[in-house]
ZADO-1210 file (C-alpha; in nm, 4 decimals, padded with zeros to 6 digits):
<atoms>
<atom x="01.0939" y="-00.1421" z="09.0568" code="UNK" pos="1"/>
<atom x="01.0350" y="-00.4298" z="08.8156" code="UNK" pos="2"/>
<atom x="01.1309" y="-00.6833" z="09.0839" code="UNK" pos="3"/>
<atom x="00.8916" y="-00.5226" z="09.3296" code="UNK" pos="4"/>
<atom x="00.5998" y="-00.5300" z="09.0839" code="UNK" pos="5"/>
<atom x="00.6805" y="-00.8825" z="08.9694" code="UNK" pos="6"/>
<atom x="00.7214" y="-01.0074" z="09.3255" code="UNK" pos="7"/>
<atom x="00.3854" y="-00.8636" z="09.4289" code="UNK" pos="8"/>
<atom x="00.2034" y="-01.0157" z="09.1302" code="UNK" pos="9"/>
<atom x="00.3887" y="-01.3456" z="09.1766" code="UNK" pos="10"/>
<atom x="00.2603" y="-01.3704" z="09.5360" code="UNK" pos="11"/>
<atom x="-00.0948" y="-01.3183" z="09.4085" code="UNK" pos="12"/>
<atom x="-00.0382" y="-01.5684" z="09.1283" code="UNK" pos="13"/>
<atom x="00.0593" y="-01.8588" z="09.3572" code="UNK" pos="14"/>
<atom x="-00.2759" y="-01.8402" z="09.5365" code="UNK" pos="15"/>
<atom x="-00.5296" y="-02.1096" z="09.4326" code="UNK" pos="16"/>
<atom x="-00.7857" y="-01.9908" z="09.1791" code="UNK" pos="17"/>
<atom x="-01.0700" y="-02.0485" z="09.4250" code="UNK" pos="18"/>
<atom x="-00.9064" y="-01.7925" z="09.6554" code="UNK" pos="19"/>
<atom x="-00.8471" y="-01.5506" z="09.3681" code="UNK" pos="20"/>
<atom x="-01.2138" y="-01.5735" z="09.2720" code="UNK" pos="21"/>
<atom x="-01.3169" y="-01.4830" z="09.6288" code="UNK" pos="22"/>
<atom x="-01.0942" y="-01.1751" z="09.6014" code="UNK" pos="23"/>
<atom x="-01.2380" y="-01.1048" z="09.2559" code="UNK" pos="24"/>
<atom x="-01.5909" y="-01.1047" z="09.4000" code="UNK" pos="25"/>
<atom x="-01.4857" y="-00.8406" z="09.6502" code="UNK" pos="26"/>
<atom x="-01.3246" y="-00.6282" z="09.3791" code="UNK" pos="27"/>
<atom x="-01.6437" y="-00.6632" z="09.1736" code="UNK" pos="28"/>
<atom x="-01.8471" y="-00.5031" z="09.4530" code="UNK" pos="29"/>
<atom x="-01.6027" y="-00.2142" z="09.4749" code="UNK" pos="30"/>
<atom x="-01.5819" y="-00.1664" z="09.0979" code="UNK" pos="31"/>
<atom x="-01.9555" y="-00.1864" z="09.0258" code="UNK" pos="32"/>
<atom x="-02.1203" y="-00.0340" z="09.3332" code="UNK" pos="33"/>
<atom x="-01.8604" y="00.1879" z="09.5016" code="UNK" pos="34"/>
<atom x="-01.6139" y="00.3236" z="09.2446" code="UNK" pos="35"/>
<atom x="-01.8475" y="00.2643" z="08.9472" code="UNK" pos="36"/>
<atom x="-01.5468" y="00.1979" z="08.7233" code="UNK" pos="37"/>
<atom x="-01.6358" y="00.3240" z="08.3709" code="UNK" pos="38"/>
<atom x="-01.9954" y="00.2350" z="08.4520" code="UNK" pos="39"/>
<atom x="-02.1356" y="00.5227" z="08.2460" code="UNK" pos="40"/>
<atom x="-01.9366" y="00.3999" z="07.9437" code="UNK" pos="41"/>
<atom x="-02.0546" y="00.0413" z="07.9937" code="UNK" pos="42"/>
<atom x="-02.4213" y="00.1322" z="08.0263" code="UNK" pos="43"/>
<atom x="-02.4063" y="00.3728" z="07.7324" code="UNK" pos="44"/>
<atom x="-02.2459" y="00.1030" z="07.5161" code="UNK" pos="45"/>
<atom x="-02.5071" y="-00.1541" z="07.6180" code="UNK" pos="46"/>
<atom x="-02.7885" y="00.0907" z="07.5399" code="UNK" pos="47"/>
<atom x="-02.6383" y="00.1467" z="07.1951" code="UNK" pos="48"/>
<atom x="-02.5951" y="-00.2244" z="07.1276" code="UNK" pos="49"/>
<atom x="-02.9218" y="-00.3495" z="07.2780" code="UNK" pos="50"/>
<atom x="-03.1863" y="-00.0752" z="07.2641" code="UNK" pos="51"/>
<atom x="-03.4569" y="-00.3430" z="07.2497" code="UNK" pos="52"/>
<atom x="-03.3698" y="-00.4638" z="07.6016" code="UNK" pos="53"/>
<atom x="-03.5045" y="-00.3113" z="07.9217" code="UNK" pos="54"/>
<atom x="-03.2877" y="-00.1180" z="08.1669" code="UNK" pos="55"/>
<atom x="-03.3083" y="-00.4158" z="08.4030" code="UNK" pos="56"/>
<atom x="-03.1906" y="-00.6569" z="08.1322" code="UNK" pos="57"/>
<atom x="-02.8963" y="-00.4347" z="08.0423" code="UNK" pos="58"/>
<atom x="-02.8031" y="-00.4072" z="08.4092" code="UNK" pos="59"/>
<atom x="-02.7921" y="-00.7866" z="08.4338" code="UNK" pos="60"/>
<atom x="-02.5532" y="-00.7930" z="08.1364" code="UNK" pos="61"/>
<atom x="-02.3430" y="-00.5176" z="08.2939" code="UNK" pos="62"/>
<atom x="-02.3095" y="-00.7055" z="08.6230" code="UNK" pos="63"/>
<atom x="-02.2052" y="-01.0236" z="08.4423" code="UNK" pos="64"/>
<atom x="-01.9582" y="-00.8226" z="08.2350" code="UNK" pos="65"/>
<atom x="-01.7909" y="-00.6796" z="08.5466" code="UNK" pos="66"/>
<atom x="-01.7592" y="-01.0283" z="08.6923" code="UNK" pos="67"/>
<atom x="-01.6014" y="-01.1535" z="08.3676" code="UNK" pos="68"/>
<atom x="-01.3733" y="-00.8521" z="08.3415" code="UNK" pos="69"/>
<atom x="-01.2371" y="-00.8866" z="08.6940" code="UNK" pos="70"/>
<atom x="-01.2119" y="-01.2666" z="08.6663" code="UNK" pos="71"/>
<atom x="-00.9975" y="-01.2108" z="08.3563" code="UNK" pos="72"/>
<atom x="-00.7717" y="-00.9747" z="08.5505" code="UNK" pos="73"/>
<atom x="-00.6971" y="-01.2346" z="08.8176" code="UNK" pos="74"/>
<atom x="-00.6771" y="-01.5227" z="08.5698" code="UNK" pos="75"/>
<atom x="-00.4193" y="-01.3207" z="08.3757" code="UNK" pos="76"/>
<atom x="-00.2098" y="-01.2696" z="08.6884" code="UNK" pos="77"/>
<atom x="-00.2379" y="-01.6448" z="08.7505" code="UNK" pos="78"/>
<atom x="-00.0614" y="-01.7018" z="08.4178" code="UNK" pos="79"/>
<atom x="00.2640" y="-01.5958" z="08.5838" code="UNK" pos="80"/>
<atom x="00.2766" y="-01.9339" z="08.7604" code="UNK" pos="81"/>
<atom x="-00.0009" y="-02.1418" z="08.6007" code="UNK" pos="82"/>
<atom x="00.0921" y="-02.4965" z="08.4993" code="UNK" pos="83"/>
<atom x="00.0666" y="-02.6373" z="08.1480" code="UNK" pos="84"/>
<atom x="-00.1698" y="-02.9053" z="08.2799" code="UNK" pos="85"/>
<atom x="-00.4085" y="-02.6468" z="08.4236" code="UNK" pos="86"/>
<atom x="-00.4169" y="-02.4506" z="08.0981" code="UNK" pos="87"/>
<atom x="-00.5080" y="-02.7657" z="07.9043" code="UNK" pos="88"/>
<atom x="-00.7778" y="-02.8526" z="08.1591" code="UNK" pos="89"/>
<atom x="-00.9354" y="-02.5072" z="08.1464" code="UNK" pos="90"/>
<atom x="-00.9437" y="-02.4273" z="07.7731" code="UNK" pos="91"/>
<atom x="-01.0549" y="-02.6225" z="07.4672" code="UNK" pos="92"/>
<atom x="-01.0916" y="-02.5800" z="07.0903" code="UNK" pos="93"/>
<atom x="-01.1256" y="-02.7990" z="06.7819" code="UNK" pos="94"/>
<atom x="-00.8108" y="-02.7570" z="06.5740" code="UNK" pos="95"/>
<atom x="-00.8937" y="-03.0028" z="06.2946" code="UNK" pos="96"/>
<atom x="-00.9921" y="-02.7316" z="06.0468" code="UNK" pos="97"/>
<atom x="-00.6767" y="-02.5323" z="06.1225" code="UNK" pos="98"/>
<atom x="-00.4634" y="-02.8424" z="06.0725" code="UNK" pos="99"/>
<atom x="-00.6295" y="-02.8954" z="05.7328" code="UNK" pos="100"/>
<atom x="-00.5522" y="-02.5379" z="05.6312" code="UNK" pos="101"/>
<atom x="-00.1954" y="-02.5832" z="05.7470" code="UNK" pos="102"/>
<atom x="-00.1596" y="-02.9036" z="05.5440" code="UNK" pos="103"/>
<atom x="-00.2659" y="-02.7105" z="05.2328" code="UNK" pos="104"/>
<atom x="00.0270" y="-02.4753" z="05.2850" code="UNK" pos="105"/>
<atom x="-00.1926" y="-02.1770" z="05.3723" code="UNK" pos="106"/>
<atom x="-00.1095" y="-01.8959" z="05.6092" code="UNK" pos="107"/>
<atom x="-00.3848" y="-01.8447" z="05.8673" code="UNK" pos="108"/>
<atom x="-00.5097" y="-01.5163" z="06.0077" code="UNK" pos="109"/>
<atom x="-00.7068" y="-01.5716" z="06.3298" code="UNK" pos="110"/>
<atom x="-00.9213" y="-01.2672" z="06.4026" code="UNK" pos="111"/>
<atom x="-01.0786" y="-01.2258" z="06.7441" code="UNK" pos="112"/>
<atom x="-01.2553" y="-00.9510" z="06.9353" code="UNK" pos="113"/>
<atom x="-01.2218" y="-00.8120" z="07.2861" code="UNK" pos="114"/>
<atom x="-01.3730" y="-01.1183" z="07.4500" code="UNK" pos="115"/>
<atom x="-01.2665" y="-01.2988" z="07.7660" code="UNK" pos="116"/>
<atom x="-01.0242" y="-01.4587" z="07.8209" code="UNK" pos="117"/>
<atom x="-00.7779" y="-01.3960" z="07.5409" code="UNK" pos="118"/>
<atom x="-00.4823" y="-01.5086" z="07.7551" code="UNK" pos="119"/>
<atom x="-00.6094" y="-01.8675" z="07.7484" code="UNK" pos="120"/>
<atom x="-00.6567" y="-01.8362" z="07.3744" code="UNK" pos="121"/>
<atom x="-00.3002" y="-01.7219" z="07.3180" code="UNK" pos="122"/>
<atom x="-00.1496" y="-02.0179" z="07.5020" code="UNK" pos="123"/>
<atom x="-00.3947" y="-02.2746" z="07.3645" code="UNK" pos="124"/>
<atom x="-00.3343" y="-02.1773" z="07.0016" code="UNK" pos="125"/>
<atom x="00.0422" y="-02.1463" z="07.0344" code="UNK" pos="126"/>
<atom x="00.0536" y="-02.5002" z="07.1779" code="UNK" pos="127"/>
<atom x="-00.1718" y="-02.6636" z="06.9187" code="UNK" pos="128"/>
<atom x="-00.0901" y="-02.4937" z="06.5896" code="UNK" pos="129"/>
<atom x="00.1921" y="-02.6726" z="06.4069" code="UNK" pos="130"/>
<atom x="00.3312" y="-02.3666" z="06.2274" code="UNK" pos="131"/>
<atom x="00.4763" y="-02.0559" z="06.3943" code="UNK" pos="132"/>
<atom x="00.2049" y="-01.8694" z="06.5843" code="UNK" pos="133"/>
<atom x="00.2441" y="-01.4916" z="06.5794" code="UNK" pos="134"/>
<atom x="00.0550" y="-01.2726" z="06.8237" code="UNK" pos="135"/>
<atom x="00.0055" y="-00.9011" z="06.7608" code="UNK" pos="136"/>
<atom x="-00.0367" y="-00.7074" z="07.0847" code="UNK" pos="137"/>
<atom x="-00.0713" y="-00.3536" z="07.2162" code="UNK" pos="138"/>
<atom x="00.1953" y="-00.2731" z="07.4771" code="UNK" pos="139"/>
<atom x="00.0931" y="-00.1612" z="07.8255" code="UNK" pos="140"/>
<atom x="00.1864" y="00.1947" z="07.9162" code="UNK" pos="141"/>
<atom x="00.3577" y="00.0660" z="08.2313" code="UNK" pos="142"/>
<atom x="00.6831" y="-00.0916" z="08.1106" code="UNK" pos="143"/>
<atom x="00.7076" y="-00.3258" z="08.4115" code="UNK" pos="144"/>
<atom x="00.3585" y="-00.4676" z="08.3600" code="UNK" pos="145"/>
<atom x="00.4283" y="-00.4904" z="07.9874" code="UNK" pos="146"/>
<atom x="00.7427" y="-00.6978" z="08.0505" code="UNK" pos="147"/>
<atom x="00.5630" y="-00.9339" z="08.2890" code="UNK" pos="148"/>
<atom x="00.2779" y="-00.9971" z="08.0456" code="UNK" pos="149"/>
<atom x="00.5177" y="-01.0308" z="07.7529" code="UNK" pos="150"/>
<atom x="00.7138" y="-01.3015" z="07.9355" code="UNK" pos="151"/>
<atom x="00.4194" y="-01.5273" z="08.0130" code="UNK" pos="152"/>
<atom x="00.2509" y="-01.4663" z="07.6767" code="UNK" pos="153"/>
<atom x="00.5545" y="-01.6000" z="07.4888" code="UNK" pos="154"/>
<atom x="00.6184" y="-01.8827" z="07.7371" code="UNK" pos="155"/>
<atom x="00.4694" y="-02.1525" z="07.5132" code="UNK" pos="156"/>
<atom x="00.6127" y="-02.0375" z="07.1824" code="UNK" pos="157"/>
<atom x="00.4053" y="-01.7415" z="07.0658" code="UNK" pos="158"/>
<atom x="00.6121" y="-01.5012" z="06.8553" code="UNK" pos="159"/>
<atom x="00.4959" y="-01.1647" z="06.9890" code="UNK" pos="160"/>
<atom x="00.5061" y="-00.8493" z="06.7789" code="UNK" pos="161"/>
<atom x="00.4015" y="-00.5116" z="06.9106" code="UNK" pos="162"/>
<atom x="00.1441" y="-00.3402" z="06.6911" code="UNK" pos="163"/>
<atom x="00.3800" y="-00.0439" z="06.6801" code="UNK" pos="164"/>
<atom x="00.6597" y="-00.2627" z="06.5383" code="UNK" pos="165"/>
<atom x="00.4456" y="-00.4626" z="06.2968" code="UNK" pos="166"/>
<atom x="00.5359" y="-00.2760" z="05.9783" code="UNK" pos="167"/>
<atom x="00.9100" y="-00.3014" z="06.0377" code="UNK" pos="168"/>
<atom x="00.9137" y="-00.6683" z="06.1409" code="UNK" pos="169"/>
<atom x="00.6475" y="-00.8249" z="05.9193" code="UNK" pos="170"/>
<atom x="00.8759" y="-00.8739" z="05.6182" code="UNK" pos="171"/>
<atom x="01.1200" y="-01.0853" z="05.8211" code="UNK" pos="172"/>
<atom x="00.8591" y="-01.2849" z="06.0118" code="UNK" pos="173"/>
<atom x="00.6271" y="-01.3735" z="05.7246" code="UNK" pos="174"/>
<atom x="00.8767" y="-01.5289" z="05.4835" code="UNK" pos="175"/>
<atom x="00.7597" y="-01.8783" z="05.5865" code="UNK" pos="176"/>
<atom x="00.4174" y="-02.0299" z="05.6517" code="UNK" pos="177"/>
<atom x="00.2613" y="-01.8883" z="05.9692" code="UNK" pos="178"/>
<atom x="-00.0545" y="-01.8393" z="06.1729" code="UNK" pos="179"/>
<atom x="-00.1252" y="-01.4940" z="06.3140" code="UNK" pos="180"/>
<atom x="-00.3667" y="-01.4031" z="06.5902" code="UNK" pos="181"/>
<atom x="-00.4889" y="-01.0504" z="06.6471" code="UNK" pos="182"/>
<atom x="-00.7764" y="-00.8648" z="06.8067" code="UNK" pos="183"/>
<atom x="-00.9203" y="-00.6778" z="06.5098" code="UNK" pos="184"/>
<atom x="-01.1744" y="-00.4491" z="06.6790" code="UNK" pos="185"/>
<atom x="-00.9158" y="-00.2015" z="06.8054" code="UNK" pos="186"/>
<atom x="-00.9930" y="00.1665" z="06.7702" code="UNK" pos="187"/>
<atom x="-00.7693" y="00.3155" z="06.4995" code="UNK" pos="188"/>
<atom x="-00.5287" y="00.5938" z="06.5849" code="UNK" pos="189"/>
<atom x="-00.6573" y="00.7982" z="06.2931" code="UNK" pos="190"/>
<atom x="-01.0338" y="00.7591" z="06.2365" code="UNK" pos="191"/>
<atom x="-01.0017" y="00.9339" z="05.8998" code="UNK" pos="192"/>
<atom x="-00.8032" y="00.6412" z="05.7611" code="UNK" pos="193"/>
<atom x="-01.0246" y="00.3664" z="05.9062" code="UNK" pos="194"/>
<atom x="-01.2905" y="00.1473" z="05.7496" code="UNK" pos="195"/>
<atom x="-01.6219" y="00.2870" z="05.8721" code="UNK" pos="196"/>
<atom x="-01.9224" y="00.0562" z="05.9009" code="UNK" pos="197"/>
<atom x="-02.2343" y="-00.0017" z="06.1066" code="UNK" pos="198"/>
<atom x="-02.1627" y="-00.1852" z="06.4326" code="UNK" pos="199"/>
<atom x="-02.4659" y="-00.2551" z="06.6531" code="UNK" pos="200"/>
<atom x="-02.6611" y="00.0222" z="06.4850" code="UNK" pos="201"/>
<atom x="-02.4003" y="00.2981" z="06.4992" code="UNK" pos="202"/>
<atom x="-02.1086" y="00.3874" z="06.2756" code="UNK" pos="203"/>
<atom x="-01.7734" y="00.2691" z="06.4111" code="UNK" pos="204"/>
<atom x="-01.4182" y="00.2774" z="06.2703" code="UNK" pos="205"/>
<atom x="-01.2245" y="-00.0460" z="06.2161" code="UNK" pos="206"/>
<atom x="-00.8498" y="-00.0699" z="06.1703" code="UNK" pos="207"/>
<atom x="-00.7463" y="-00.1449" z="05.8150" code="UNK" pos="208"/>
<atom x="-00.4403" y="-00.3621" z="05.8806" code="UNK" pos="209"/>
<atom x="-00.6146" y="-00.6999" z="05.9244" code="UNK" pos="210"/>
<atom x="-00.8158" y="-00.6552" z="05.6056" code="UNK" pos="211"/>
<atom x="-00.5167" y="-00.5480" z="05.3992" code="UNK" pos="212"/>
<atom x="-00.2961" y="-00.8248" z="05.5358" code="UNK" pos="213"/>
<atom x="-00.5692" y="-01.0807" z="05.4742" code="UNK" pos="214"/>
<atom x="-00.5603" y="-01.0208" z="05.0985" code="UNK" pos="215"/>
<atom x="-00.2059" y="-01.1538" z="05.0700" code="UNK" pos="216"/>
<atom x="-00.1455" y="-01.4708" z="04.8713" code="UNK" pos="217"/>
<atom x="-00.2158" y="-01.8070" z="05.0416" code="UNK" pos="218"/>
<atom x="-00.3981" y="-01.6522" z="05.3376" code="UNK" pos="219"/>
<atom x="-00.7024" y="-01.8106" z="05.5000" code="UNK" pos="220"/>
<atom x="-00.9213" y="-01.5953" z="05.7259" code="UNK" pos="221"/>
<atom x="-01.0650" y="-01.7507" z="06.0428" code="UNK" pos="222"/>
<atom x="-01.2795" y="-01.5761" z="06.3047" code="UNK" pos="223"/>
<atom x="-01.2338" y="-01.7010" z="06.6611" code="UNK" pos="224"/>
<atom x="-01.5254" y="-01.6834" z="06.9030" code="UNK" pos="225"/>
<atom x="-01.4663" y="-01.7067" z="07.2786" code="UNK" pos="226"/>
<atom x="-01.7170" y="-01.8796" z="07.5066" code="UNK" pos="227"/>
<atom x="-01.6925" y="-01.8742" z="07.8850" code="UNK" pos="228"/>
<atom x="-01.8244" y="-02.2113" z="07.9986" code="UNK" pos="229"/>
<atom x="-01.7822" y="-02.1332" z="08.3671" code="UNK" pos="230"/>
<atom x="-01.5286" y="-01.9547" z="08.5826" code="UNK" pos="231"/>
<atom x="-01.1810" y="-02.0287" z="08.4511" code="UNK" pos="232"/>
<atom x="-01.3030" y="-02.2533" z="08.1682" code="UNK" pos="233"/>
<atom x="-01.3221" y="-02.1381" z="07.8063" code="UNK" pos="234"/>
<atom x="-01.3999" y="-02.2837" z="07.4656" code="UNK" pos="235"/>
<atom x="-01.2775" y="-02.1287" z="07.1403" code="UNK" pos="236"/>
<atom x="-01.4671" y="-02.1740" z="06.8149" code="UNK" pos="237"/>
<atom x="-01.2949" y="-02.1397" z="06.4757" code="UNK" pos="238"/>
<atom x="-01.5158" y="-02.0051" z="06.1981" code="UNK" pos="239"/>
<atom x="-01.3711" y="-02.0180" z="05.8465" code="UNK" pos="240"/>
<atom x="-01.4471" y="-01.7057" z="05.6436" code="UNK" pos="241"/>
<atom x="-01.2409" y="-01.7955" z="05.3371" code="UNK" pos="242"/>
<atom x="-00.9434" y="-02.0061" z="05.2348" code="UNK" pos="243"/>
<atom x="-00.8441" y="-01.7400" z="04.9853" code="UNK" pos="244"/>
<atom x="-00.8337" y="-01.3904" z="05.1292" code="UNK" pos="245"/>
<atom x="-00.6880" y="-01.2542" z="04.8059" code="UNK" pos="246"/>
<atom x="-01.0226" y="-01.3106" z="04.6323" code="UNK" pos="247"/>
<atom x="-01.1727" y="-01.0271" z="04.8415" code="UNK" pos="248"/>
<atom x="-01.0939" y="-00.6621" z="04.8986" code="UNK" pos="249"/>
<atom x="-00.9681" y="-00.5477" z="05.2420" code="UNK" pos="250"/>
<atom x="-01.2995" y="-00.3718" z="05.2955" code="UNK" pos="251"/>
<atom x="-01.4953" y="-00.6906" z="05.2229" code="UNK" pos="252"/>
<atom x="-01.2844" y="-00.8972" z="05.4618" code="UNK" pos="253"/>
<atom x="-01.3260" y="-00.6384" z="05.7358" code="UNK" pos="254"/>
<atom x="-01.7018" y="-00.6290" z="05.6823" code="UNK" pos="255"/>
<atom x="-01.7255" y="-01.0091" z="05.7030" code="UNK" pos="256"/>
<atom x="-01.5239" y="-01.0018" z="06.0243" code="UNK" pos="257"/>
<atom x="-01.7452" y="-00.7286" z="06.1696" code="UNK" pos="258"/>
<atom x="-02.0660" y="-00.9146" z="06.0845" code="UNK" pos="259"/>
<atom x="-01.9425" y="-01.2386" z="06.2401" code="UNK" pos="260"/>
<atom x="-01.8132" y="-01.0637" z="06.5520" code="UNK" pos="261"/>
<atom x="-02.1504" y="-00.8995" z="06.6090" code="UNK" pos="262"/>
<atom x="-02.3223" y="-01.2405" z="06.5911" code="UNK" pos="263"/>
<atom x="-02.0747" y="-01.3826" z="06.8414" code="UNK" pos="264"/>
<atom x="-02.1258" y="-01.0956" z="07.0847" code="UNK" pos="265"/>
<atom x="-02.5057" y="-01.1202" z="07.0636" code="UNK" pos="266"/>
<atom x="-02.4873" y="-01.4853" z="07.1726" code="UNK" pos="267"/>
<atom x="-02.3095" y="-01.3914" z="07.4962" code="UNK" pos="268"/>
<atom x="-02.3104" y="-01.0125" z="07.5414" code="UNK" pos="269"/>
<atom x="-02.1568" y="-01.0203" z="07.8904" code="UNK" pos="270"/>
<atom x="-01.8358" y="-01.1699" z="07.7543" code="UNK" pos="271"/>
<atom x="-01.7342" y="-00.8603" z="07.5565" code="UNK" pos="272"/>
<atom x="-01.5249" y="-00.5653" z="07.6780" code="UNK" pos="273"/>
<atom x="-01.7995" y="-00.3037" z="07.7140" code="UNK" pos="274"/>
<atom x="-01.5707" y="-00.0669" z="07.9063" code="UNK" pos="275"/>
<atom x="-01.3840" y="-00.0259" z="07.5769" code="UNK" pos="276"/>
<atom x="-01.5130" y="00.2927" z="07.4044" code="UNK" pos="277"/>
<atom x="-01.5954" y="00.1335" z="07.0709" code="UNK" pos="278"/>
<atom x="-01.7896" y="00.4397" z="06.9518" code="UNK" pos="279"/>
<atom x="-01.5663" y="00.7179" z="07.0830" code="UNK" pos="280"/>
<atom x="-01.5225" y="00.8584" z="06.7291" code="UNK" pos="281"/>
<atom x="-01.8063" y="00.9962" z="06.5181" code="UNK" pos="282"/>
<atom x="-01.8222" y="00.9432" z="06.1435" code="UNK" pos="283"/>
<atom x="-01.7757" y="01.2506" z="05.9247" code="UNK" pos="284"/>
<atom x="-01.8629" y="01.2803" z="05.5534" code="UNK" pos="285"/>
<atom x="-01.4992" y="01.3515" z="05.4662" code="UNK" pos="286"/>
<atom x="-01.4099" y="01.0005" z="05.5895" code="UNK" pos="287"/>
<atom x="-01.5885" y="00.8560" z="05.2871" code="UNK" pos="288"/>
<atom x="-01.8961" y="00.6399" z="05.2509" code="UNK" pos="289"/>
<atom x="-01.9892" y="00.3777" z="05.5078" code="UNK" pos="290"/>
<atom x="-01.8989" y="00.0251" z="05.3989" code="UNK" pos="291"/>
<atom x="-02.2015" y="-00.1992" z="05.3648" code="UNK" pos="292"/>
</atoms>
């Protein structure tokens, strides 16, 4: 079955991007107007995040989001056969600050959000960071799809660790200087053990791992913002939070990350994964006080 799935996706991947975008436009029409894929979730999330906007303004954001979401799907499939030259042409970032942190002997935690397109970010950072680049990922439920994505994600040197294996492997991986990239706005498995804080006007749980790991010795915390310049072209911005994560508590680091992520999303709201149920859990008093 793996060969069948891979072969099908490979055939799609060899098509030129201009052809894939034509297909993506057709899928957009089906997803938004016909099947209304998670449309209620998207519109509810946008209402929560931007109550000051009109229904028409939120609909414009929703339409742009669906285009970005489906573009990302086809761009990700393209990574099965994409060339190194095309990746370099389509994605940019300024790595000078990261090189300076590396020269100081610091470990670097690169915290992103569910923005598009993280696949370009993975390859770009693994190719340009001079110390081992570790990517933390959530496995797909389909083992064949998971294997396909795993293969192209590690193609340029990323050391991939499943979030479910992180605790058992971290002690072996982190014995030397490293950079680690992770999407830190995941919903926690247990909301009772999360860090709860205001996110776009409503309480939301944040996983505790990035904050706790960031307090380790010699760890710099960097937030990465994703900007879609045009179809298939992305720029990544590195924002230094601190060169010394150990001078803060895990809660403080998580709050700083949350605040910066919200600013990034407000600048380009259509480039965030609004079909992701960020507020699917409700805060309860027994979870403790909200972090402010």
